[in-house]
N, CA, C and O of each residue as an XYZ file, in Angstrom:
248
protein
N      46.103     78.383     85.567
C      47.431     77.923     85.645
C      47.499     76.382     85.950
O      48.423     75.699     85.510
N      46.499     75.867     86.711
C      46.292     74.494     86.978
C      46.213     73.620     85.720
O      46.845     72.580     85.538
N      45.252     74.255     84.793
C      45.088     73.444     83.484
C      46.286     73.511     82.763
O      46.575     72.494     82.131
N      47.081     74.499     82.702
C      48.368     74.390     81.879
C      49.275     73.377     82.485
O      49.881     72.629     81.719
N      49.450     73.258     83.845
C      50.383     72.375     84.447
C      49.798     70.918     84.169
O      50.580     70.004     83.907
N      48.471     70.708     84.223
C      47.878     69.426     84.034
C      48.121     68.972     82.555
O      48.300     67.781     82.302
N      48.124     69.903     81.612
C      48.336     69.634     80.222
C      49.739     69.359     80.034
O      50.061     68.700     79.046
N      50.584     69.750     80.803
C      52.067     69.486     80.623
C      52.468     68.097     80.887
O      51.919     67.478     81.799
N      53.398     67.547     80.150
C      53.820     66.106     80.334
C      54.990     66.245     81.321
O      55.426     65.211     81.827
N      55.511     67.372     81.624
C      56.732     67.467     82.545
C      56.419     67.481     83.949
O      57.112     66.843     84.742
N      55.303     68.245     84.360
C      54.823     68.496     85.668
C      53.581     67.708     86.055
O      52.715     67.433     85.224
N      53.508     67.337     87.381
C      52.250     66.615     87.848
C      51.812     67.327     89.195
O      52.615     67.744     90.029
N      50.476     67.408     89.293
C      50.017     68.102     90.383
C      49.648     67.024     91.504
O      48.924     66.102     91.128
N      50.045     67.033     92.777
C      49.722     66.198     93.831
C      49.298     67.090     94.893
O      50.156     67.732     95.500
N      48.011     67.207     95.198
C      47.436     68.061     96.187
C      47.651     67.427     97.564
O      47.648     68.173     98.543
N      47.824     66.217     97.707
C      48.098     65.614     99.090
C      49.603     65.664     99.561
O      49.845     65.833    100.756
N      50.535     65.529     98.713
C      51.967     65.543     99.007
C      52.781     66.351     97.955
O      53.538     65.782     97.168
N      52.601     67.667     97.971
C      53.394     68.429     96.978
C      54.855     68.688     97.320
O      55.198     68.805     98.497
N      55.662     68.772     96.383
C      57.091     69.227     96.564
C      57.233     70.667     96.700
O      58.121     71.200     97.366
N      56.243     71.343     95.985
C      56.329     72.844     96.076
C      54.879     73.353     96.008
O      54.024     72.707     95.402
N      54.595     74.542     96.646
C      53.287     75.239     96.680
C      53.644     76.614     96.112
O      54.588     77.276     96.545
N      52.858     76.998     95.144
C      52.874     78.216     94.591
C      51.558     79.065     95.054
O      50.448     78.730     94.639
N      51.722     80.147     95.905
C      50.543     81.010     96.223
C      50.577     82.245     95.586
O      51.476     83.057     95.807
N      49.578     82.464     94.740
C      49.450     83.624     94.003
C      48.323     84.593     94.679
O      47.129     84.297     94.641
N      48.804     85.754     95.287
C      47.746     86.630     95.834
C      48.591     87.491     96.816
O      49.627     88.081     96.508
N      47.969     87.479     98.114
C      48.641     88.299     99.131
C      49.117     87.482    100.298
O      49.170     86.263    100.136
N      49.462     87.986    101.429
C      49.869     87.419    102.676
C      48.904     86.349    103.124
O      49.345     85.296    103.582
N      47.567     86.575    103.010
C      46.509     85.769    103.408
C      46.606     84.326    102.711
O      46.518     83.228    103.260
N      46.809     84.621    101.356
C      46.917     83.315    100.390
C      48.017     82.595    100.852
O      47.856     81.377    100.940
N      49.162     83.087    101.187
C      50.369     82.400    101.638
C      50.244     81.775    102.982
O      50.789     80.705    103.255
N      49.512     82.465    103.825
C      49.207     81.972    105.215
C      48.364     80.713    105.104
O      48.592     79.706    105.774
N      47.349     80.827    104.195
C      46.318     79.661    103.980
C      47.058     78.496    103.496
O      46.758     77.387    103.938
N      48.045     78.636    102.589
C      48.915     77.659    102.081
C      49.714     77.034    103.250
O      49.783     75.809    103.350
N      50.305     77.840    104.116
C      50.954     77.317    105.247
C      50.091     76.573    106.183
O      50.583     75.606    106.762
N      48.966     76.876    106.385
C      47.936     76.217    107.295
C      47.540     75.053    106.689
O      47.566     74.038    107.385
N      47.117     74.957    105.353
C      46.821     73.738    104.687
C      47.880     72.627    104.790
O      47.499     71.472    104.980
N      49.150     72.902    104.677
C      50.091     72.061    104.585
C      51.060     71.990    105.796
O      52.199     71.526    105.732
N      50.443     72.534    106.971
C      51.244     72.644    108.226
C      51.907     71.393    108.701
O      53.046     71.477    109.159
N      51.306     70.257    108.634
C      51.904     69.052    108.994
C      53.067     68.507    108.130
O      53.727     67.538    108.502
N      53.304     69.170    106.945
C      54.355     68.784    106.007
C      55.166     69.911    105.704
O      55.941     69.821    104.752
N      55.100     71.077    106.444
C      55.782     72.396    106.125
C      57.314     72.254    105.993
O      57.911     72.978    105.197
N      57.970     71.348    106.743
C      59.397     71.198    106.695
C      59.856     70.339    105.399
O      61.048     70.109    105.199
N      58.887     69.904    104.577
C      59.230     69.074    103.464
C      58.793     69.824    102.168
O      59.051     69.316    101.076
N      58.229     70.856    102.243
C      57.571     71.566    101.092
C      58.222     72.963    100.903
O      58.475     73.738    101.825
N      58.461     73.181     99.579
C      59.064     74.599     99.229
C      57.686     75.482     98.944
O      56.736     75.038     98.300
N      57.734     76.681     99.477
C      56.643     77.627     99.192
C      57.125     78.841     98.468
O      58.117     79.461     98.849
N      56.448     79.165     97.464
C      56.755     80.315     96.579
C      55.476     81.276     96.644
O      54.362     80.821     96.386
N      55.640     82.445     96.950
C      54.539     83.443     97.132
C      54.662     84.411     95.998
O      55.766     84.954     95.950
N      53.830     84.753     95.098
C      53.675     85.759     94.131
C      52.702     86.768     94.521
O      51.491     86.553     94.566
N      53.302     87.955     94.823
C      52.381     89.024     95.377
C      51.592     89.746     94.248
O      52.086     90.122     93.185
N      50.289     89.888     94.631
C      49.475     90.703     93.468
C      48.578     91.597     94.197
O      47.579     92.055     93.642
N      48.881     91.878     95.428
C      48.011     92.863     96.234
C      48.831     94.223     96.230
O      49.781     94.503     95.499
N      48.229     95.023     97.241
C      48.977     96.293     97.455
C      50.036     96.306     98.621
O      51.057     96.986     98.529
N      49.759     95.544     99.700
C      50.531     95.505    100.867
C      50.915     94.169    101.181
O      50.031     93.314    101.219
N      52.152     93.846    101.423
C      52.529     92.487    101.696
C      53.770     92.655    102.646
O      54.667     93.482    102.487
N      53.676     91.765    103.626
C      54.663     91.696    104.657
C      55.499     90.474    104.476
O      56.680     90.524    104.819
N      54.967     89.309    103.935
C      55.534     88.149    103.733
C      56.082     87.879    102.317
O      57.090     87.201    102.119
N      55.345     88.461    101.345
C      55.552     88.247     99.957
C      56.175     89.498     99.506
O      55.524     90.535     99.631
N      57.428     89.537     98.964
C      58.116     90.724     98.353
C      57.543     90.971     97.013
O      57.465     90.035     96.218
N      57.132     92.165     96.697
C      56.691     92.498     95.340
C      57.759     93.327     94.627
O      58.553     94.043     95.236
N      57.728     93.177     93.212
C      58.603     94.014     92.507
C      57.866     95.076     91.830
O      56.861     94.869     91.150
N      58.449     96.340     92.057
C      57.724     97.540     91.383
C      58.523     98.163     90.429
O      58.095     99.133     89.803
């Protein structure tokens, strides 16, 4: 996914100051993203895409 975004002329990746963080995985992946950007958490939008079996923070579509 990162390669596709970097190839796009519309989107840019900024690991230091993102506007949005997309976490693909389970609750642990989303929690890791929260932890990584904790000091900026009120300025960043977080999107969780659930790919596991059980999720409390990320809603899945069945």
